N, C-alpha and C positions, 0 to 999 in steps of 0.2 A: 628119657632124654633123646634116644635114638629116633623115636617117632617124631618128636619136635624138630629134630635136625632134618629129618626126611621132609617134613612139611615145609620147612624153611627153604631147603634146596629146591623143592619143586614149586616154590613161589605160591604156596597155597595159603599164605598168611593173610593176604588181602581179603578173601571171602569171609574169614573169621572176623576180621576187623569190621567189615561192612555189616555183618550180622549183629555184632555188639552195638555198632553205631545206630543201626536202624531200630533195634529192639530195646534200647536203653530208655528207662523212665525219665532220665534227665534230658533236658533240651540241649542239643549239641549243634554247633553251626560254625561255618568258616566263611569269613568275609574278605573280599578283595578290596584294597585301598588304591584308588587310581591316583595318578599324578596330580590331579586337581582336587584331591581330598574328597572324592565321592566314594560311595560304598556300594558293592555288589555282592549279594550272597552267592558264593560258589557252591556251597552244599549245606543242606540242613537235614536233620533226621526226622523220623516220623513224629516224635513227640513235639517237635517245633511246629510243623504245619497243621497237625491235628489240634494242638492247643490254640492256634490262631483261627481255626475254622476256615482255612484257605487251602486250595490245592497246591501241591509242591511247585507246579509250573508257574503259579502266579507270584512266586517268591524268588526261586532260584534263577539266576541270570538277569535279574531285574535290578535297576538302580533303586536303592532304598528310598531316595527322595521322590520316586515316581510311583510308589505303592499307593493303592487306592485308599486304604484305611489310614486316615490322617493321624489319629491318636497313636496307632501302631508305628507309623512312619516317624513321627516326632520323637517318640520314646527311643527308638533304635538309633536315630541320628545323634541324639544327645549322648547316649551311652558310647557309641563308637567314636564320636568326636572327643569325648572325655578321655578315653583310652589312648587315642592317637596323640592328644596334647600332653598327656602324662608321660607317654613313652614307656610305661611300665604296667605291670599287672594291676587291674583296678577291680573293685568290688561294688556291687549295687544290690540293694534290697528294695523291693517295691511290690505294690499290689497291682495285679493285672486282671482286667475284666475279659474273660474268655467265654466261649459258648457254654462251657461246662460250669461256669460260675467264676467267682473272684478267687484268685490264688496269690499267695505271697511267695515270690521267687528270690533266691539268692543267686545272683549272676557273677561270674568271674570271667573277665576278658583279658586275654594275654596277647600282646603285640608280637608279631613275627617279622624279623628283619631279613632283607635280602643280603647278598654278598657285599653291597655297598653301605650297609647299615641303615637303609631306608625301611621304614615300616610299610610293608606291602600287603600284609594280611593280618587279620585279627581272628584268633580262635576263641570261641565262647562256649561256656557251659553254664546252665541254670538249673537249680534244684528247687523243687517245691518244699518249702519249710512251713507250710500252713498249719500242720498238725502239731508243731512244737512251739508253744507260746513262749516258754522260757528261752529256748534257743533263739527264737526270733528277736527277743529283747536284747540278748547278748550280742547277736549279730548287728542289730541296729545301733547299739552303743559303740561297738567297734567301728562301724561304718561312720557314725557321727564324729568319732574322734579323728578318723582319717580325713574326713571332709573338713573338719576344723583346722587340722594341720595344713592341709593344702590351701585352704582359704587364707590363712595367716601367711604361709610361706610365699604364696604367689603375689601377695600384695605388700610384702615386707621389702623395705629399701635395701637391706643387707643381703649379701650372697648366702644362699642356703643350699646345702647338698646332702645327699645320703649316699654312703658307700657300703659295700659289703666288706667282710673281713679280709678279702683278697685285694681290696682297692679298686673294685669295679663300681662304676657310678650306677646308682639305683634311681636317683632323682636329682634334678637341679631346678631351681626356681627361675622365673623370668629375669630377675636382677643378675643372676650368675650367667644366664644366657647372654645378656648384654655385655658383661665383663669379659667373657670368653670370646664373644663374637661368633658363637655357634648356637644352633638350636638344641633343644633337649633331645630330640630324636637323633641328632648327630653324636651326642655325648653319652646318653644312657646306654648301658651295656658294654661300654668300653672301659679299659683299665686306665689308671693314672698314667700320663705320658712318662716314658722312660727317663726323660731328662729332668723330671720333677722329683728328684730323689728326696728332697726335704719333706715333701708331703708323704711320700711312700714310707719313709722312715718313721714319720709321726703316726701313721696308721698302724704300723707294726708295733709301735710303743703303746698305743691305746689297747690293742689286742692283748699284748703281753701283761700290761699293768692293770687293765680294767679301770683306768683313771682318765680324767680329762687331761688333754694335752694342748698347750698353747704354742703356736708358731707364728712366724712372720713370713709372708710370701711377697716376693717382688715379681711383678709381671709387666709386660709391655701394654700400655693403654693406648688411648687415642693419640695419633700422630707420633707413635713410637715413644711417648713419654713413660718413664718407669713409674709404676704405681706401687705403693706399699700397703698391703692388706694384713690386718691382724686377724688371725683365725683361731677359733677354739674348736676342738674335736671332742665329741661327747659319746661315750659308749651307750648303745641301746640294747635292751634285753627283751626276750620273749617271755611268755607266762611261766616258763620253766627256769627262768633266770639265766638262760643261755645267751651269750653275746651274739647278736645276729647282724648288727649294722652299726655304722658310725655316723652320727649327725655332725655336720660341719657348718659353722656360722662364721662368716667373714665380713669384715668392715673395711672399706677403703679409707684409710687414715692418712693418705698422702698429704692432704692440705694441712692437717695438724702437724705432721712431722716437718713440713716446709716452714710453717710458722715458728715452730720450736727452733729450727736451724737459723731462721731470720732473727729471732729474738736473741739467740746466743751470739750471732754475729754482731748485732747492734750493741749487746752488752760488752763484747770484746772491744769494739770500736770506742765505746764510752770509757771503758777502763783505760785504754791506751791514751785517750785525750786527757782524762783526769790525772793519770799518773805522770803526765808530762807537764802539768801546770805547776808554777812555782809556789802557789798558795797551798796552805793546809786545808784539806777538805774532809768533812765528816758527813756520814749519811745516817739518818735515824729512821727507825720504824715508827709505827703509830703509837707505840708505848714509850716513845722517846728514848729507845735504847740504841746504842751505836751499832751499826751493821757494817760500816766501812770506814777505814782510815787511809788517807792517801799516803803514798811513800814519803812525801815531804815531811809530814808530821812524824813519821817513824824515824827519819834521818835526824830530825831535830831533837825529838824527845826520847828516842831509843825504843827498843822492842818492849821494854818494861812498861812504857807509857801506853803502847798499843794494847798490851794484855790487860792493863787496868781499864781501858776505855771500852773494849769490845764487849758487847752484850749488856753494858751497864747504862743506867741513866746518869745524867750529870751529878745528881745528888749521891747516888750510890758510889760513884767513882771519885767523890770529892773533887769534882771537875776542876774548879779554879785552883785549888791548892796544888793539884797534880801539874797543871800547866805552869804555875809559878815555880814549883820545885824543879821542873825539868827545863826551865829557862825557855819555854816556848815563845814567850813574848820578847825575848832578847832580840835586839835588832841584828839582822844578818848583814 
């Protein structure tokens, strides 16, 4: 420990890092992301440029979209753009033609954010998995599942998000970007806002109970209009059955709730009108059963008459006999 401390104090850690970086069999690289979403390789290790059959100077410090090797250029731009759009760690498995032959690489790209939350760099590492056929198939299956999720989520009209168990955003889909009025890069990596205690408490409940939780979220929409979203939070587990994240799916049901309120208001207005009419009024369903009796009939025939009528067909309630017995036809 004392030797390690001495090395640290003398700032001799960097040379060791560089030695590991340069001599690793894995491909390691660091990419700068410009404000106009272009990419520049800040640094690459030996495995990177030897695998590509290019000198280091032809790659480092150059815009990726200006590299001479078209296939190499298009592959890198696609991978870096996917990571930038996702705003989260992304995985890729693919076959690459190199001077030494065709290799299957598993690449992991991790976005790095500056103090303002903008993704300004991407760190990448790629491992040759050509010798492990079974491992390749497993990795491809996992990758396919992740790609399927993203394909569905990014084209789904409902809001979709993933959070860790602390309430930190791991993913939001384009629909939620529009709802929040923020981009994924602005949201991913941040915690649930402090004023959204309802969502924070729901996440805590999911973690504690390991069960789905349903909540209703009210938020300000376009022109400051309050929107009502119904949200389900679903626990997600890794292969060891450990809870690792929470999937959230929300739907904007504002229009439905407005329609329900409007129907309730119209129903209330209708009842007010009917209750004020001097005539006796009955309402029947499709099976010819009484579903409503106006107050006038109750006043004339009494509560017993109403109890006999409600839910009954005229035949079941001995309709005419009941009316005669309670003097409903008596001139008022």
